N, C-alpha and C positions, 0 to 999 in steps of 0.2 A: 315485369312479366315474367312466369315461370318458364323454365326451358331445361332440357336435359343436358345441354352443352354448357362446357365450363366458360365461366366469365373472367376478365381480366380487369384491372384497375389501371387508368392511364393518366398521368400526370398533364394536365393542360398547361403547358409552357408558352411563352409568347409565339413560338414558332408553329406549335400544333394549333393554337388560338387562330392564327393568321390562315393556316391551311384549311380549317374548317370553315372560317368566314369565306374564304374563296369557294370551297365545295358548296356551301349553301346557296350563293349566287347562282350557280349553276344548276343547283338540285334544291328549289325551295320547297318549303313544307316537309322537310325530312327532320328527324330528331338529330341531335348531335351524335348519338350511338350509331345510328343508320349512316349518318355522313363519315363517322370515323371507320365504320367497316367498308364503306365505298372506297374511301382513301386507300386503306390496306390492301383490298383486293386489287384495285388499279395499280398500285405501287409493286406488289408482287408480280403482276403481269410484265411491268415495265423491266423490272429486274431480271426476268426469265428472258425477255428479248434482248437485253443488254449484252454487248459483246464484253467478255472479260478484259478487263484492263492488264498491263504487265504487273502493276503491284497485286491485283487480285490473284494471278497464276502464282506471284511469288509468296503470298501468304497463305496459299493452300498447301505448300510445301510443310511437312512435319516439322516442328521446333523452330520455325520461323514466326517472329512476332513484329508487330508494327512497332516503330520506335514511339518511346515515350516523351522524348523531348525533341527540341530542334537542335541539329548538329551545330549551327551557328552559335547558339546559346552556350552550348558546352565548349566550343573553341574560344569564345569570348572570355569564359572563366577559367578555361584550362589551356592556356597557349601552348603550342609546340615548342619545344627546345629549338632555337636556331640551328641551322645546318653548321657542322664542323668541317672546316677545309681539310681536315685529316680523313673524315669520313662523309663525304657529300650526300651518300646514299643511307646515312644511319637511320633515318626513320623508316625507309623501305626495308633494311635489314631488320630492324626492331618487328616491323610488322611480319615478315617471313619467319621469324623466330616463333612469334605468338601462333602463327597458322602451323608451323611444324609440332608445336606442343599438342594442339588439338587433334591433329591426324594421327 
């Protein structure tokens, strides 16, 4: 159908397929495009109503990015050196040095 509005292409993965099927049960006789629009509009309203989480607030800070991997996986592959009796706070001191270099 002709329109003056921009169109978008959407990949129907299993999650979206399930969402469309659930929407079709509540809104029978609607096209998939109409169901998708309804889901998008309802989702936008829900996001506007949602209280921001501490993670959302943190990610809103400039230059803060979400982690790309799990810290437990990183530590499993890069175990920290054991603490030395001569310097029991060695890891904390190394971290402080790194912080000083950045500030």
